[in-house]
Steps between C-alpha positions, in 0.01 A plus 500: 500500500533146625877538529482763770493444862166665544325240273606153406340172410552133435304216340548119547349186377420192711356169461264554802135581425422873492238435779787401735700812424189696564429316824843575640485862392163556671574307810691766689600255776730312242682819390790439740552151364579619148578870508872521565465852638237422754485329843124500512180662396150514630169639383173610659288286273508298175691657220278744297480860415527696826661228698760649747789322660860530624816361378826446705809521287828319565632792703197473738335811370122495490311674227124517414363412161165535323377304203402758234413269207364147485384306210454126609723263339663787290662784684538677828688802627588595839661816635738505785509836694847607586653822644536743216296310257353149393590176346265359246517132414279376200477127437354363182430155350582571136437148372340198651636224264787508566465707799689833469495738786616868516636703788503885468666717769480881515581780749296811511429806711689805593802289615450208260843565332667499842325169594594340176854608531538322833251211464492408139835350458423225752155455373632465142760241634239293685221511227629202287558299825152594626331402184708177469384403865142583416516276202665219687248503772203524252641216287531286806161565645315562177587170337445311819152668558376473148698213356647732244174570332383852432 
């Protein structure tokens, strides 16, 4: 199923501490710094189950999101509500030493297949760049903040 536009995923390894990847994932204000498909994002409170927020994509479209799953330092899922359906992003730390992080993308709802047809090709193209930028920022700030220890 992960070869379809309705569901795809990618995993990456980094020398950054897992805690730094987690910090960036859960600090919504940083999303625009490393997510190549977003201009910015904001949330109504710290990241946890039930947190609501908005993202502004590169085209200027604003979409609401809700955090639906949250296991500190391990995994989180948020759902972005779009016309015709929704986009679910699940992020998981799969290993801490070395740090491996996983990004899972799926479209659902009555029009999920329509959304995936139009949006997924660009998301697929940007996902490796997004994960690379996240790793780069985490490596810079994580090793500076912790001296490379974890």
